[in-house]
KOLKOLRO-230323 format. One record per residue (C-alpha): residue in three letters; x, y, z. Coordinates in Angstrom, 3 decimals. Example, Ala and Ser with C-alpha at 12.3 -4.5 7.8 and 13.67 -1.06 7.14 Angstrom:
% residues 2
<node 'Ala' <12.300 -4.500 7.800>>,
<node 'Ser' <13.670 -1.060 7.140>>,
END
This chain:
% residues 414
<node 'Met' <-11.649 -20.075 -22.231>>,
<node 'Ala' <-13.061 -16.521 -21.883>>,
<node 'Arg' <-11.746 -13.746 -19.994>>,
<node 'His' <-13.290 -10.585 -18.848>>,
<node 'Pro' <-10.226 -9.279 -16.393>>,
<node 'Gly' <-12.351 -6.410 -14.197>>,
<node 'Ile' <-11.270 -2.910 -12.582>>,
<node 'Phe' <-10.903 -4.134 -8.925>>,
<node 'Pro' <-8.550 -6.735 -7.618>>,
<node 'Thr' <-11.590 -8.394 -5.687>>,
<node 'Phe' <-15.657 -8.100 -6.342>>,
<node 'Phe' <-16.613 -7.676 -3.057>>,
<node 'Leu' <-15.484 -4.246 -1.734>>,
<node 'Ser' <-16.180 -2.226 1.705>>,
<node 'Gly' <-15.724 0.904 3.604>>,
<node 'Phe' <-15.752 3.257 6.443>>,
<node 'Glu' <-18.289 6.011 7.436>>,
<node 'Cys' <-16.442 8.920 7.236>>,
<node 'Ser' <-19.172 11.707 7.528>>,
<node 'Asn' <-17.754 15.178 9.084>>,
<node 'Phe' <-20.717 17.592 7.977>>,
<node 'Leu' <-21.919 20.833 10.500>>,
<node 'Trp' <-24.965 19.172 11.805>>,
<node 'Asn' <-27.943 20.593 12.780>>,
<node 'Asn' <-26.975 21.672 15.900>>,
<node 'Gly' <-24.197 23.595 14.539>>,
<node 'Val' <-21.522 21.342 16.022>>,
<node 'Arg' <-18.973 19.624 13.284>>,
<node 'Arg' <-19.731 15.817 13.303>>,
<node 'Asn' <-16.666 13.324 12.845>>,
<node 'Leu' <-17.944 9.657 12.168>>,
<node 'Val' <-14.240 8.374 12.020>>,
<node 'Ala' <-14.089 9.243 15.440>>,
<node 'Glu' <-17.488 7.876 16.583>>,
<node 'Thr' <-16.874 4.686 15.133>>,
<node 'Gly' <-13.411 4.415 16.641>>,
<node 'His' <-12.081 4.124 12.990>>,
<node 'Asp' <-9.140 6.184 13.895>>,
<node 'Arg' <-8.333 4.149 16.921>>,
<node 'His' <-8.803 0.506 15.111>>,
<node 'Ala' <-7.311 1.570 11.882>>,
<node 'Ala' <-5.145 -1.365 11.645>>,
<node 'Glu' <-7.597 -4.051 13.084>>,
<node 'Asp' <-10.239 -2.654 10.783>>,
<node 'Tyr' <-8.097 -3.194 7.867>>,
<node 'Arg' <-6.724 -6.863 8.819>>,
<node 'Val' <-10.639 -7.683 9.389>>,
<node 'Leu' <-11.170 -6.961 5.706>>,
<node 'Ser' <-7.675 -8.941 4.445>>,
<node 'Glu' <-9.243 -11.980 6.500>>,
<node 'Leu' <-12.481 -11.248 4.557>>,
<node 'Gly' <-10.693 -11.366 0.702>>,
<node 'Ile' <-11.956 -7.669 0.472>>,
<node 'Ala' <-8.902 -5.955 -1.377>>,
<node 'Val' <-11.161 -2.645 -1.752>>,
<node 'Ala' <-12.167 -0.056 0.863>>,
<node 'Arg' <-14.003 3.168 0.679>>,
<node 'Glu' <-11.261 5.758 3.002>>,
<node 'Gly' <-12.541 9.406 4.173>>,
<node 'Ile' <-9.857 12.572 3.964>>,
<node 'Pro' <-11.634 14.997 5.759>>,
<node 'Trp' <-11.302 17.951 3.844>>,
<node 'Pro' <-12.550 20.505 6.916>>,
<node 'Thr' <-9.758 19.307 8.825>>,
<node 'Val' <-6.828 19.182 6.575>>,
<node 'Asp' <-7.448 22.011 4.852>>,
<node 'Lys' <-6.400 25.399 6.703>>,
<node 'Gly' <-7.194 28.032 4.249>>,
<node 'Gly' <-5.228 26.941 1.169>>,
<node 'Ala' <-2.616 24.947 3.123>>,
<node 'Tyr' <-2.700 21.520 3.961>>,
<node 'Asp' <-2.093 19.200 6.780>>,
<node 'Phe' <-2.926 15.432 5.563>>,
<node 'Ser' <-1.322 13.902 9.255>>,
<node 'Cys' <-4.453 12.706 10.057>>,
<node 'Val' <-4.433 10.686 6.773>>,
<node 'Asp' <-1.436 8.372 7.467>>,
<node 'Pro' <-2.538 5.937 10.075>>,
<node 'Phe' <-4.683 4.919 7.754>>,
<node 'Ile' <-2.296 4.413 5.113>>,
<node 'Gln' <-0.093 3.102 6.810>>,
<node 'Ala' <-2.910 0.399 7.806>>,
<node 'Met' <-4.152 -0.187 4.280>>,
<node 'Asn' <-0.635 -0.654 3.161>>,
<node 'Ala' <-0.252 -3.546 5.765>>,
<node 'Ser' <-3.369 -5.316 4.897>>,
<node 'Lys' <-2.730 -4.527 1.533>>,
<node 'Val' <-6.351 -3.000 0.989>>,
<node 'Leu' <-6.564 -0.293 -1.820>>,
<node 'Pro' <-8.657 2.697 -1.040>>,
<node 'Ile' <-11.352 4.723 -2.746>>,
<node 'Trp' <-10.369 8.122 -1.788>>,
<node 'Asp' <-13.628 10.043 -0.230>>,
<node 'Leu' <-12.231 13.565 -0.860>>,
<node 'Cys' <-15.800 15.468 0.485>>,
<node 'His' <-18.147 13.684 2.573>>,
<node 'Tyr' <-20.996 15.876 3.364>>,
<node 'Gly' <-18.604 18.717 4.961>>,
<node 'Tyr' <-16.731 21.466 3.649>>,
<node 'Pro' <-14.341 24.236 5.489>>,
<node 'Asp' <-15.918 26.297 7.760>>,
<node 'Asp' <-15.111 29.143 5.787>>,
<node 'Leu' <-16.514 28.470 2.409>>,
<node 'Asp' <-19.799 29.140 0.760>>,
<node 'Pro' <-20.790 26.312 -1.221>>,
<node 'Phe' <-22.719 28.380 -3.873>>,
<node 'Ser' <-19.408 30.510 -4.418>>,
<node 'Asp' <-17.306 30.522 -7.143>>,
<node 'Ala' <-14.172 29.906 -4.798>>,
<node 'Phe' <-16.106 26.870 -3.760>>,
<node 'Val' <-15.151 25.328 -6.921>>,
<node 'Ser' <-11.530 26.341 -7.450>>,
<node 'Arg' <-10.968 25.650 -3.690>>,
<node 'Phe' <-12.059 22.439 -4.273>>,
<node 'Ala' <-10.210 21.817 -7.123>>,
<node 'Ala' <-7.107 23.107 -5.353>>,
<node 'Tyr' <-7.292 20.498 -2.507>>,
<node 'Cys' <-7.943 17.518 -4.975>>,
<node 'Arg' <-5.069 18.439 -6.631>>,
<node 'Ala' <-3.466 17.992 -3.235>>,
<node 'Cys' <-4.809 14.758 -2.015>>,
<node 'Ala' <-3.683 13.026 -5.382>>,
<node 'Glu' <0.105 14.421 -4.841>>,
<node 'Tyr' <0.100 13.642 -1.481>>,
<node 'Val' <-1.594 9.769 -1.694>>,
<node 'Val' <-0.534 8.770 -4.771>>,
<node 'Pro' <3.301 8.280 -4.151>>,
<node 'Lys' <2.607 6.428 -0.818>>,
<node 'Val' <-0.169 4.173 -1.288>>,
<node 'Arg' <-0.017 1.188 -4.469>>,
<node 'Gly' <-2.302 1.941 -7.708>>,
<node 'Pro' <-4.326 2.008 -9.598>>,
<node 'His' <-5.656 5.073 -7.556>>,
<node 'Phe' <-9.499 5.768 -6.990>>,
<node 'Phe' <-11.320 8.976 -6.134>>,
<node 'Thr' <-14.964 9.923 -5.097>>,
<node 'Pro' <-14.569 13.702 -5.364>>,
<node 'Ile' <-18.083 14.431 -3.849>>,
<node 'Asn' <-19.821 11.836 -2.095>>,
<node 'Glu' <-23.811 11.085 -3.055>>,
<node 'Ile' <-24.147 14.469 -4.655>>,
<node 'Thr' <-27.706 13.922 -5.058>>,
<node 'Phe' <-28.468 13.048 -1.466>>,
<node 'Phe' <-25.824 16.049 0.051>>,
<node 'Ser' <-27.864 18.523 -1.839>>,
<node 'Phe' <-31.066 16.812 -0.276>>,
<node 'Cys' <-29.358 17.055 3.281>>,
<node 'Gly' <-28.064 20.299 3.007>>,
<node 'Gly' <-30.426 21.899 0.575>>,
<node 'Glu' <-33.791 20.838 1.301>>,
<node 'Trp' <-34.074 19.259 4.528>>,
<node 'Gly' <-31.486 21.734 6.113>>,
<node 'Trp' <-29.845 18.486 8.498>>,
<node 'Ala' <-26.533 19.933 7.533>>,
<node 'Ala' <-24.577 22.729 6.343>>,
<node 'Pro' <-25.586 24.860 4.014>>,
<node 'Tyr' <-28.796 24.692 6.211>>,
<node 'Gln' <-31.274 25.167 3.158>>,
<node 'Cys' <-34.707 24.268 3.030>>,
<node 'Ser' <-36.235 24.589 -0.665>>,
<node 'Arg' <-35.960 22.819 -3.399>>,
<node 'Glu' <-34.746 25.484 -5.199>>,
<node 'Asp' <-32.048 25.613 -3.268>>,
<node 'Arg' <-31.166 21.736 -3.498>>,
<node 'Thr' <-31.103 22.143 -6.782>>,
<node 'Arg' <-28.084 25.187 -6.332>>,
<node 'Leu' <-26.708 22.896 -4.538>>,
<node 'Leu' <-26.703 19.947 -6.419>>,
<node 'Leu' <-25.352 22.066 -9.558>>,
<node 'Ala' <-22.856 23.658 -7.666>>,
<node 'Leu' <-21.301 20.043 -5.972>>,
<node 'Ser' <-21.643 18.792 -9.493>>,
<node 'Arg' <-19.530 21.692 -11.169>>,
<node 'Ala' <-16.671 21.004 -8.233>>,
<node 'Ala' <-16.521 17.457 -8.647>>,
<node 'Ile' <-16.043 18.238 -12.319>>,
<node 'Ala' <-13.328 20.356 -11.620>>,
<node 'Gly' <-11.722 17.862 -8.866>>,
<node 'Val' <-11.937 15.008 -11.346>>,
<node 'Lys' <-9.787 17.486 -13.769>>,
<node 'Ala' <-7.200 18.311 -10.782>>,
<node 'Ile' <-6.564 14.794 -9.637>>,
<node 'Arg' <-5.800 13.606 -13.388>>,
<node 'Glu' <-3.046 16.329 -13.499>>,
<node 'Val' <-1.765 14.060 -11.140>>,
<node 'Asp' <-2.356 10.696 -12.158>>,
<node 'Pro' <-3.678 10.537 -15.319>>,
<node 'Glu' <-4.730 6.874 -14.836>>,
<node 'Ala' <-6.536 7.671 -12.025>>,
<node 'Arg' <-10.342 6.237 -12.129>>,
<node 'Met' <-13.149 7.895 -10.428>>,
<node 'Val' <-16.197 6.300 -8.754>>,
<node 'His' <-18.999 8.850 -8.527>>,
<node 'Val' <-21.689 7.530 -5.315>>,
<node 'Asp' <-25.259 7.975 -5.270>>,
<node 'Pro' <-28.196 6.544 -4.434>>,
<node 'Leu' <-30.845 3.998 -6.521>>,
<node 'Val' <-34.094 5.773 -5.735>>,
<node 'Trp' <-37.465 4.517 -6.483>>,
<node 'Val' <-40.541 6.435 -6.066>>,
<node 'Val' <-44.159 6.105 -6.038>>,
<node 'Ala' <-46.608 8.438 -5.750>>,
<node 'Pro' <-49.487 7.290 -2.670>>,
<node 'Arg' <-52.357 4.932 -3.502>>,
<node 'Asp' <-54.536 7.653 -2.738>>,
<node 'Arg' <-52.672 10.515 -4.599>>,
<node 'Pro' <-52.873 10.144 -8.139>>,
<node 'Asp' <-51.995 13.892 -8.547>>,
<node 'Gln' <-48.417 13.020 -7.035>>,
<node 'Ile' <-47.760 10.731 -9.769>>,
<node 'Glu' <-45.691 13.027 -12.038>>,
<node 'Ala' <-43.882 14.168 -8.971>>,
<node 'Ala' <-42.841 10.752 -7.777>>,
<node 'Arg' <-42.079 9.555 -11.578>>,
<node 'His' <-39.881 13.247 -11.879>>,
<node 'Glu' <-37.894 11.951 -8.721>>,
<node 'Thr' <-37.228 8.708 -9.768>>,
<node 'His' <-36.190 9.375 -13.721>>,
<node 'Val' <-35.057 12.921 -13.310>>,
<node 'Asp' <-33.535 14.227 -10.067>>,
<node 'Thr' <-31.803 10.524 -9.179>>,
<node 'Phe' <-29.850 10.864 -12.630>>,
<node 'Leu' <-29.337 14.614 -12.545>>,
<node 'Ala' <-25.836 14.518 -10.752>>,
<node 'Trp' <-24.392 11.466 -12.978>>,
<node 'Asp' <-25.982 13.452 -16.083>>,
<node 'Ile' <-23.985 16.442 -15.664>>,
<node 'Leu' <-20.523 14.588 -14.805>>,
<node 'Cys' <-20.788 12.956 -17.970>>,
<node 'Gly' <-22.012 15.786 -19.977>>,
<node 'Arg' <-25.468 14.931 -21.032>>,
<node 'Glu' <-26.993 18.002 -18.568>>,
<node 'His' <-24.893 21.433 -18.292>>,
<node 'Pro' <-22.204 20.325 -20.883>>,
<node 'Glu' <-20.778 24.110 -19.817>>,
<node 'Phe' <-19.527 22.646 -16.614>>,
<node 'Gly' <-17.228 20.320 -18.531>>,
<node 'Gly' <-18.635 16.787 -18.160>>,
<node 'Ser' <-17.921 13.843 -20.064>>,
<node 'Pro' <-18.533 9.912 -20.060>>,
<node 'Glu' <-14.816 9.927 -18.846>>,
<node 'Ile' <-15.491 12.216 -16.242>>,
<node 'Leu' <-17.904 9.846 -15.090>>,
<node 'Asp' <-15.755 7.230 -15.277>>,
<node 'Ile' <-17.549 3.910 -12.754>>,
<node 'Val' <-20.921 4.398 -11.845>>,
<node 'Gly' <-21.341 3.776 -7.794>>,
<node 'Ala' <-24.902 3.266 -7.352>>,
<node 'Asn' <-26.022 2.695 -3.599>>,
<node 'Ala' <-28.711 0.118 -3.086>>,
<node 'Tyr' <-30.601 0.185 0.388>>,
<node 'Ser' <-34.333 -0.985 1.440>>,
<node 'Phe' <-34.846 2.731 2.227>>,
<node 'Gly' <-34.044 3.877 -1.409>>,
<node 'Gln' <-37.672 2.715 -2.447>>,
<node 'Met' <-40.266 5.371 -0.915>>,
<node 'Glu' <-43.813 7.355 -1.125>>,
<node 'Tyr' <-43.799 10.784 -2.073>>,
<node 'Arg' <-44.051 13.091 0.510>>,
<node 'Glu' <-44.536 16.693 -0.329>>,
<node 'Ser' <-42.239 18.086 2.174>>,
<node 'Gly' <-39.548 16.423 4.134>>,
<node 'Pro' <-37.846 13.033 3.473>>,
<node 'His' <-40.379 10.581 1.678>>,
<node 'Ala' <-41.723 7.289 3.694>>,
<node 'Pro' <-40.089 3.903 2.881>>,
<node 'Leu' <-41.852 1.517 1.325>>,
<node 'Lys' <-42.389 -2.041 3.643>>,
<node 'Pro' <-41.562 -5.289 2.827>>,
<node 'Gly' <-43.862 -6.983 0.492>>,
<node 'Asp' <-45.392 -3.293 -0.906>>,
<node 'Asp' <-46.240 -4.513 -4.586>>,
<node 'Arg' <-44.682 -1.027 -5.848>>,
<node 'Ile' <-41.356 -2.253 -4.821>>,
<node 'Ala' <-38.989 -2.159 -7.963>>,
<node 'Pro' <-36.382 -5.431 -8.686>>,
<node 'Leu' <-32.865 -3.872 -8.250>>,
<node 'Cys' <-32.093 -5.722 -11.385>>,
<node 'Asp' <-34.260 -3.484 -12.965>>,
<node 'Met' <-32.725 -0.200 -11.440>>,
<node 'Leu' <-29.480 -1.540 -12.333>>,
<node 'Glu' <-30.327 -1.717 -15.837>>,
<node 'Leu' <-31.793 1.661 -16.019>>,
<node 'Val' <-28.620 2.921 -15.175>>,
<node 'Trp' <-26.716 0.770 -17.260>>,
<node 'Lys' <-28.872 1.635 -20.480>>,
<node 'Arg' <-28.539 5.450 -19.743>>,
<node 'Tyr' <-24.885 5.772 -19.185>>,
<node 'Arg' <-23.228 2.560 -20.626>>,
<node 'Arg' <-20.318 3.164 -17.611>>,
<node 'Pro' <-19.009 0.687 -15.433>>,
<node 'Ile' <-21.027 0.228 -12.452>>,
<node 'Val' <-20.557 -0.646 -9.021>>,
<node 'Ile' <-22.775 -1.045 -6.148>>,
<node 'Gly' <-21.484 1.564 -4.168>>,
<node 'Glu' <-22.858 0.523 -0.898>>,
<node 'Thr' <-25.384 -2.003 0.364>>,
<node 'Ser' <-26.584 -3.360 3.811>>,
<node 'Gly' <-29.113 -4.772 5.708>>,
<node 'Leu' <-30.078 -4.237 9.186>>,
<node 'Gly' <-29.314 -6.676 12.227>>,
<node 'His' <-30.716 -10.240 11.858>>,
<node 'Gly' <-31.701 -9.372 7.965>>,
<node 'Arg' <-27.752 -8.569 7.049>>,
<node 'Ala' <-27.314 -11.777 5.643>>,
<node 'Ser' <-30.920 -12.413 3.747>>,
<node 'Trp' <-29.991 -8.727 2.245>>,
<node 'Leu' <-27.040 -9.819 1.134>>,
<node 'Arg' <-28.103 -12.665 -0.427>>,
<node 'Asp' <-31.432 -10.909 -2.266>>,
<node 'Val' <-28.902 -8.164 -3.438>>,
<node 'Met' <-26.529 -10.776 -4.836>>,
<node 'Glu' <-29.520 -12.843 -7.077>>,
<node 'Glu' <-30.643 -9.498 -7.934>>,
<node 'Ser' <-27.142 -8.151 -9.288>>,
<node 'Leu' <-26.611 -11.292 -10.969>>,
<node 'Ala' <-29.840 -11.126 -12.880>>,
<node 'Ala' <-28.244 -8.089 -13.978>>,
<node 'Val' <-25.218 -9.547 -14.999>>,
<node 'Arg' <-26.999 -11.796 -17.234>>,
<node 'Arg' <-28.932 -8.818 -19.084>>,
<node 'Gly' <-25.599 -7.821 -19.577>>,
<node 'Ile' <-24.663 -5.169 -17.550>>,
<node 'Asp' <-21.008 -4.152 -16.628>>,
<node 'Leu' <-21.137 -5.048 -12.662>>,
<node 'Gln' <-17.500 -4.834 -11.372>>,
<node 'Gly' <-18.135 -5.197 -7.596>>,
<node 'Ile' <-20.425 -4.786 -4.638>>,
<node 'Cys' <-19.303 -2.635 -1.415>>,
<node 'Leu' <-20.857 -4.275 1.529>>,
<node 'Phe' <-20.796 -0.873 3.607>>,
<node 'Pro' <-19.812 -0.081 6.328>>,
<node 'Ala' <-17.451 -2.544 7.321>>,
<node 'Val' <-17.826 -1.231 10.979>>,
<node 'Asp' <-21.286 -0.586 12.273>>,
<node 'Met' <-22.050 3.451 12.494>>,
<node 'Pro' <-24.279 5.514 14.834>>,
<node 'Asp' <-27.572 6.821 13.413>>,
<node 'Trp' <-26.856 10.506 12.774>>,
<node 'His' <-30.135 11.677 14.352>>,
<node 'Thr' <-30.626 9.343 17.248>>,
<node 'Gly' <-26.810 7.783 18.202>>,
<node 'Glu' <-28.043 4.501 18.666>>,
<node 'Trp' <-25.748 1.810 16.372>>,
<node 'Val' <-27.498 1.177 13.391>>,
<node 'Asn' <-26.717 -2.603 13.270>>,
<node 'Asn' <-25.570 -2.634 9.481>>,
<node 'Gly' <-21.858 -3.247 9.441>>,
<node 'Ile' <-19.921 -6.185 8.533>>,
<node 'Cys' <-18.576 -5.831 12.474>>,
<node 'Asp' <-21.143 -4.969 15.224>>,
<node 'Val' <-19.306 -2.331 17.755>>,
<node 'Phe' <-19.655 -2.871 21.469>>,
<node 'Ala' <-18.627 -0.161 24.370>>,
<node 'Glu' <-16.295 -2.318 26.682>>,
<node 'Asp' <-13.964 -0.580 29.182>>,
<node 'Gly' <-14.043 2.619 27.600>>,
<node 'Asp' <-13.128 1.089 24.168>>,
<node 'Leu' <-15.493 0.640 20.881>>,
<node 'Lys' <-15.142 -3.308 20.125>>,
<node 'Arg' <-15.329 -4.962 16.840>>,
<node 'Val' <-16.993 -8.409 16.457>>,
<node 'Pro' <-18.320 -9.226 13.365>>,
<node 'His' <-21.479 -10.181 12.542>>,
<node 'Gln' <-20.931 -14.152 11.601>>,
<node 'Gly' <-24.516 -14.703 9.824>>,
<node 'Tyr' <-23.613 -11.819 7.301>>,
<node 'Val' <-20.042 -13.225 6.919>>,
<node 'Asp' <-21.386 -16.854 6.381>>,
<node 'Glu' <-23.617 -15.437 3.481>>,
<node 'Leu' <-20.141 -13.353 2.437>>,
<node 'Arg' <-18.360 -16.571 2.575>>,
<node 'Arg' <-21.205 -18.522 0.487>>,
<node 'Trp' <-21.066 -16.056 -2.002>>,
<node 'Gln' <-17.233 -15.681 -2.433>>,
<node 'Lys' <-16.917 -19.711 -2.901>>,
<node 'Glu' <-20.140 -19.386 -5.702>>,
<node 'Leu' <-18.558 -17.037 -7.407>>,
<node 'Asn' <-14.670 -18.606 -7.346>>,
<node 'Arg' <-13.633 -15.676 -5.217>>,
<node 'Val' <-10.799 -15.549 -2.769>>,
<node 'Thr' <-11.870 -15.894 0.802>>,
<node 'Arg' <-8.714 -14.353 2.399>>,
<node 'Leu' <-6.043 -12.000 0.544>>,
<node 'Asp' <-2.795 -13.605 -0.623>>,
<node 'Glu' <0.700 -11.823 -0.423>>,
<node 'Asp' <-0.108 -10.053 -3.559>>,
<node 'Pro' <-3.772 -9.399 -3.956>>,
<node 'Phe' <-2.798 -6.609 -6.931>>,
<node 'Ser' <-1.000 -9.285 -9.365>>,
<node 'Asp' <-4.454 -9.950 -11.431>>,
<node 'Pro' <-7.330 -8.211 -11.048>>,
<node 'Val' <-10.412 -9.690 -10.548>>,
<node 'Glu' <-11.768 -12.511 -13.174>>,
<node 'Leu' <-15.451 -11.031 -13.983>>,
<node 'Gln' <-16.227 -14.032 -16.164>>,
<node 'Asp' <-16.499 -15.961 -12.848>>,
<node 'Val' <-18.945 -13.907 -11.802>>,
<node 'Ile' <-20.782 -14.137 -15.512>>,
<node 'Asp' <-20.701 -17.779 -15.425>>,
<node 'Ala' <-21.516 -18.215 -12.013>>,
<node 'Ala' <-24.920 -15.552 -13.513>>,
<node 'His' <-26.099 -18.003 -15.913>>,
<node 'Arg' <-25.452 -20.970 -13.977>>,
<node 'Leu' <-27.405 -19.690 -11.407>>,
<node 'Asp' <-30.042 -18.214 -13.652>>,
<node 'His' <-31.665 -16.214 -10.609>>,
<node 'Gln' <-34.583 -14.288 -11.853>>,
<node 'Pro' <-35.855 -10.185 -10.448>>,
<node 'Asp' <-38.052 -10.059 -8.188>>,
<node 'Lys' <-39.740 -7.439 -5.615>>,
<node 'Asp' <-38.756 -9.726 -2.499>>,
<node 'Trp' <-36.495 -7.465 -0.476>>,
<node 'Ser' <-35.879 -8.713 2.590>>,
END
């Protein structure tokens, strides 16, 4: 029998919302606290273990641990203890939209300070967590550059396309420096560079915007990854080994109708301009020929199960085309509040309910049932054993299922 060992111990991954940006009101947000993950880490990781998920995206809050170049990682210890107890392996997210108050992201000092911080992170966590070791130096460079560079939602509060590009270049330089610093500590460390998959179309009555929409889909979406792999701005030091693993986020709102100012308008289900996820993944694969994970995906409310079904069918269609898909991250594991309204999004594996001054976790049963169905279909574990790291996931099972099920790509996203 052919064997195709994967990179991760399980095909299904998850993660926790860990944003710590300075929001547009000047107040620093802490989504780990807002979701109660800081108080429920042990429970949250047990849930993943019981679901057969051995990998989770977890954050180290740069603004909290970096005190002017001195580091205090004590806030990370409860998460390390919890993941070790449940045998869940982290992908460490080192900058999730937040950076220290005293730093200017457009300065050279930002790059050098980030590299030093990344080195310190690796020195702290590598000895404490079983390997292999995975890092996402800067989460969603492209989205971060829109959020803080063009829309003014978060620091550095810029509001122009030129500043969006400036921020993207600065973050890309820092990420490359961070990768190199981490690998000075652990030369075998793997990197997962996460950014959204985006498909932008012009309004039907605005043919003059076709080129702008095309540029955002086929140029802006890929620029950060292009820099990391050395295709663009090679003077920054990117290479395929720096890019390493491509984390492509797949959400319904990533398919949009172009707007000249502000965020674009999500396409509604049934719109004939929607692109199949399979085709979007193939664009990434043909461009980089690097291992791919779906870095984040989730549906909303009662649509979570049907969304997972759609994503799985499209992903298996992509595997049939020869795409090296290493895993799918069901994100978040625990529900999160909308950044703008504070209302619960209802997109997690577990919903969150306020009860007696605490945030109670309740698994969304339909979502869990659909996950279980696909685990069995792909011959994957449904609960972690005593040593989930003894063998990597056998991707040949996924490849065989893709050919057996023979799913065809379509535009019918739930």
